[in-house]
Structure formats: C-alpha cells, structure tokens
N, C-alpha and C positions, 0 to 999 in steps of 0.2 A: 573656901567655896567647895562644895561637893555635889555629887549627883550629876544631873544632865548639864548644868551650867559649867561644871569643871570639865566634863567630857567635851563640851563644845569648845572650850578654850584650848584644850590639848589636841583635839582631833578635827575640829571644824563642825559647822552647823549640819552638814549632810550626815555625818556619822552619828551626831547627837540625835538628829531626828529619827534615824533608823533605829537607834537604841530605844528611844522613847516609844516608838510604835511597837517594838518587839518586847518591851519590858514584861508584860504578863507571861509570855512564852519563856523568857529568860528566867523569871522567878520559878516557873514550873520546872525547868531544866535544872536549876540549882538545887531544888528540893529532891528531884529524882537522883541527881548525882550524889547528893549527901546521903540519901538512903542506901544507894548502891555501895558507897564507900564504907558506910557503917556495917553493912551486911557482909561485905567481903574482907574488910580489914585492910584493903589496899588504899593508900592515901592518894595515889595518882590514877586510879582506875576510873574508867567511864563505862556506863552501861551501853549496850548496843543501841543503835539508832532506832530499831523497832520498839524497844522498851521506852525510849524517850518520846517517840511519837505517840505510843499508846497512853502514856501518862498524861500528856498534854490533851489528847483527845478525850480521855476519861474525865479530865477536869473541866471539860466543856469549853475549851479555848478555841478561838479561830486564829487563822494566820494574821499577821500584822495588817495586811491589806485586804482582808476578807478571805473566805474560803477555808478549806480544811487544813489541818496541820499535816504536813508531809515530811518526808525525809529531808527534802531540800530546805524546808522551813527550819528544821532542827539544825542542819549544817550551817545555815546563815546565822542563826542565833548563837551557835557555838563559836563561830568566827567573830561575832561582835563581842563575845565574852573573852576572846583571846585563847580559847581552848582548842582551836583547830587552825 
C-alpha cells in the first residue's frame, strides 16, 4: 500500500486527512526545494520561507482550508513532510 492509505495506517486518519488537504501545497514545496537544491548544490538546503510562499502563491494555490498561502501554511506543510 502507498500514498494516503499507507499514511493513514502509520499515522492515523487525522494526519492522513491533513496531508490530503495540503497535497497541492506539498507538491509545490517539493518542486521549489528541488529547484533550490539544484541551483545551490546543497543536498540538505531549504529555500527561505518567503521564497516558498511566493512560489506557491505564483502557482495560484490556496491554503488547504481556503485563503492565501502564508508562512504558517508553509511551516505546517513542511512539518507534514517531516522537514521541520
């Protein structure tokens, strides 16, 4: 099993639901982090929060429960990804 079902088995329905709602933001952050790492050559580097907020905003995304993407939205998504 993989994806949301696997996440639900390992971490519970609440976290799996949060991940499912935040998935578009998480995909945007993954792409932004990948571009940053490719540009800097640092395998463990992260762009600053402003850069990640701007990238998600430029992609036309909204926060998982509606509203604009903020620094808090990015921090929550990074925590779901296990990066913070």
